[in-house]
Phi, psi and omega in degrees: 000319180294318180295320179295318179298320181294319179297316181297314181298320180297314181292321180294318179299323180275004182056033180263101180248013182262323185292144175275130179265127175271128181286120179289144180233162178215145178273138177232140176285144177297128180281131180292136180302149176276087186295323179296320178294320178297318181298321181291328178287327182282330189296132171222145177282147172293147182240124178294151170295149180214191178242147181260106181294342180269001180222050177065026182055039174287157184287128173265124187299147176286166178227136177286148172277154181234136178210165179221138178276107185295321181294316179295320179295319179295318180296321179295319180295314184290333181269356184281148174286157177296149177061033174236155177266144173237152179248125179259115183285142172261154174249127178253123185250123178288143174288167180296322180244099178281170177301318180296318179294321179298313181296326183281332189248355187297120175056031185276344184242148170268109184282327180195152178208157177200148179233145175221153183257133174257004182299141180093349178281168177295162180298325179295319180293314179298320177300315182295322178297314180295320180294316179296319179298322180293329178289320182280337185299131177088000179295133180249133179242115182283161178306131180086349180275158178249131173268125176247120180299312180294327179294329180273313186279321182075196181285138182272081184262162177295330179297332178275354179103005181284149180242167178280140177201171184293141176205165179271135176207121180054040176076013180231158175268118182227165176273124181224152174294128179089008178307126183116342181297333180293338175294326179289313180295324180289320178293323175297313179299319179298320177294321179296329180296340178272004178240175175255022175293142185285122174275117184264325183211127178202138176229141176280161175293162177293331179227157180300153177247164186263345190267343172222158179297155175303135182092354180241016178262160177215107180279146176224154176199144181283126357253012176204142006284162181236163170243125183226143170220156180249141173277099179266017179268171178272343179248158176294157172237153181232138176265123178242124180235139181217134176248114185270182185292342178265014179063033174262125179266126177241129178244130176236141175252109181262142179189213180232116183294127186246005176210175183260008182279152165254130185248130179227139177281153177217130180251121181254120181287132174267313171210191187301327185242012181225146177203169176234134181259131181240161165249130174255126177262122184243142177277185184297337180269001180086008179278136178284117181259343179199143173231142178224141177280131181259315183196164174241148182229142175221123185247164169255157178302145182301135179062031175289160184277352181210000000 
């Protein structure tokens, strides 16, 4: 290109428009393809099937991963005859959770469950427990997502239908809007203790409660304290809550069982008002193969003045 440009400029400068200019040429060797670069452009990770929260949690199809062996492709290229075609094979890798597996396994197992009774409470308290349970019922938590009780329930206002009922405040029993919602968060926490879902945030009540054992309660208040857990599983989980005619609240955590352990909570007393809550992982024979501390609780005596 440079030599051709120079010839044209020379003739134009000399006002020589009669001579024929011969285009200079040069031989170039064929450049070998960058097989490593091609392989990196082709490579894609497999994508697990999931659920779309913006489309009614419908199943989003999985995608296969794609890859190419650059060394094999280079060897095939170098051994090929001139003017022949070669075929470079791609490898397609299925994700761990295909669309078929998602459809077959979605919410098929009860990972944990717990029931508590609201019977004997005031009508306002029973109403608040049922209303809160209806808000939480059906909540789906995708893998890697965090469930926030306060984020789902929000403030317990009269505009939402909440009524006044007994609740703990500053170490005393007082009438508060939404009194009773903590029974829902505590029953949920108790059900979570039967799973290996990660508990991210939990606080005990200032005083013991009657509807779940000490160490298995979880107090909430807008907007803090909150109860949070993370779905550390590969499949989505769903919270199912039901209040029956006898005012018994049942919470179930539905998902896909990913191990062979049975998980049971255990509360170890430190002193009269303090304890530590554990999860015991048991094998098929009932032997404890692992224990983990989930939280510690410290209470004040019931109806204390401070």
